[in-house]
C-alpha positions, -999 to 999 in steps of 0.1 A, spaced: 411 234 478 429 245 444 422 210 427 383 213 426 386 247 411 411 237 386 388 207 375 358 230 371 378 254 351 387 225 326 352 213 325 339 249 318 364 255 291 355 223 273 321 232 276 326 265 259 347 251 231 321 224 223 294 252 224 313 274 201 320 244 177 284 234 176 275 271 170 298 275 143 286 242 127 249 253 130 257 288 115 274 272 87 249 248 79 224 279 81 244 298 56 246 267 33 206 265 35 203 301 28 228 300 -1 208 270 -13 174 286 -8 185 318 -27 194 299 -59 175 320 -85 171 327 -125 160 357 -142 142 355 -173 121 381 -195 87 376 -211 76 396 -241 41 405 -253 31 420 -283 -1 432 -301 -12 451 -331 -41 475 -327 -55 501 -351 -51 537 -340 -84 552 -328 -78 589 -336 -64 606 -364 -52 641 -368 -50 651 -406 -38 685 -413 -46 699 -449 -25 726 -460 -30 748 -491 -13 779 -506 -26 810 -525 -8 840 -537 -20 875 -551 -6 911 -554 -36 923 -537 -40 916 -501 -79 919 -498 -84 897 -528 -59 870 -512 -82 868 -479 -111 865 -504 -93 837 -521 -83 819 -488 -122 821 -475 -132 807 -508 -108 776 -507 -115 771 -470 -153 768 -478 -148 743 -506 -127 721 -485 -150 722 -456 -179 715 -480 -159 687 -496 -151 671 -463 -187 672 -449 -200 657 -480 -176 629 -476 -188 620 -440 -166 644 -419 -184 661 -392 -184 697 -389 -172 695 -353 -143 677 -365 -129 704 -386 -107 734 -375 -90 759 -391 -56 778 -384 -50 815 -388 -34 822 -424 4 827 -426 6 858 -449 42 865 -464 47 899 -480 77 891 -504 83 929 -511 94 932 -473 122 906 -481 155 912 -496 167 895 -529 204 897 -539 194 898 -576 165 924 -569 143 903 -590 105 914 -585 84 882 -573 54 874 -595 31 878 -564 37 902 -535 18 882 -510 16 844 -504 -5 825 -478 -4 792 -462 -35 780 -445 -42 748 -428 -75 728 -422 -73 702 -396 -95 670 -394 -95 656 -359 -116 623 -359 -120 590 -341 -134 576 -375 -99 565 -387 -111 544 -418 -136 571 -430 -107 598 -429 -85 575 -447 -111 569 -474 -115 607 -478 -76 613 -480 -75 592 -512 -105 614 -526 -89 648 -519 -73 647 -555 -106 657 -568 -101 692 -551 -68 694 -567 -79 690 -601 -101 719 -593 -71 744 -590 -65 740 -552 -27 739 -545 -20 716 -515 13 716 -498 30 685 -483 63 672 -473 70 693 -441 62 685 -405 32 706 -402 15 685 -427 23 649 -414 -9 630 -406 -8 616 -370 -22 585 -358 -30 579 -321 -37 548 -301 -53 559 -268 -66 526 -256 -37 514 -237 -53 508 -204 -77 486 -220 -52 461 -234 -26 465 -204 -40 437 -183 -39 410 -208 -6 418 -220 11 418 -186 -6 385 -180 8 373 -213 43 386 -206 44 370 -171 33 337 -187 59 336 -213 86 346 -186 74 315 -166 76 293 -195 113 303 -201 120 298 -165 104 263 -165 125 252 -193 156 264 -178 148 246 -145 140 216 -163 172 217 -182 193 222 -149 173 195 -131 158 218 -108 124 228 -94 109 262 -102 100 281 -68 80 312 -62 86 347 -78 114 366 -57 109 399 -76 92 412 -108 94 442 -129 74 455 -157 90 475 -185 76 505 -202 49 499 -228 60 511 -263 36 521 -291 48 526 -327 38 521 -363 39 486 -376 55 498 -406 61 530 -428 34 521 -450 7 516 -424 12 541 -397 -25 536 -385 -17 502 -374 3 503 -342 25 478 -326 21 476 -288 50 460 -270 60 452 -233 87 432 -216 84 418 -181 114 408 -160 108 380 -134 132 364 -109 121 329 -96 137 306 -69 151 275 -79 156 243 -58 167 206 -62 
């Protein structure tokens, strides 16, 4: 009675070993197939465009001084009116002009080590700001402002408050074309890599879009903006 059971056990054991061997082979082949399928290449595509700013913020700061505070305010109002009239005469709309509150300094309230008395007790700084979408028109007026300087108006410059700012707000309009261009250039690089490695370029595994950056083209033309974006794309490769 024991011989048949012994024979059956041998056969069963052989089947188990054969099954495990086959399973191991299949799993090994599957692992090789997956590894082969997951051959990838990661590339970057760059898109750059130049655009003119569509908004300009131009602060015009002037200074006045007097020993009489009431007369100082009168002088400030006079200069403000002359600047506004000049701007409007040169095509700047009234709604594009705004005025800050004048900053008055009483020098007699300040301490001086040599006790020297200043020539003028009161000094004032006033800023007239132009906010306009007519960038080229405003830039033309900037070059004409010297005419007011010749009339005795003292303009201040060289500080942060007097820096002209150019803004580009049309990014959403140019985004689609730039993303398409960056992706196309990335694919061209990946295609070249695949060709050089005697592989075939497959589908996209993953892709990421970098942040858009906007900065002046150069220091002499801050109104011309360079818009830049880099797309990173990972492609499958196959033989």
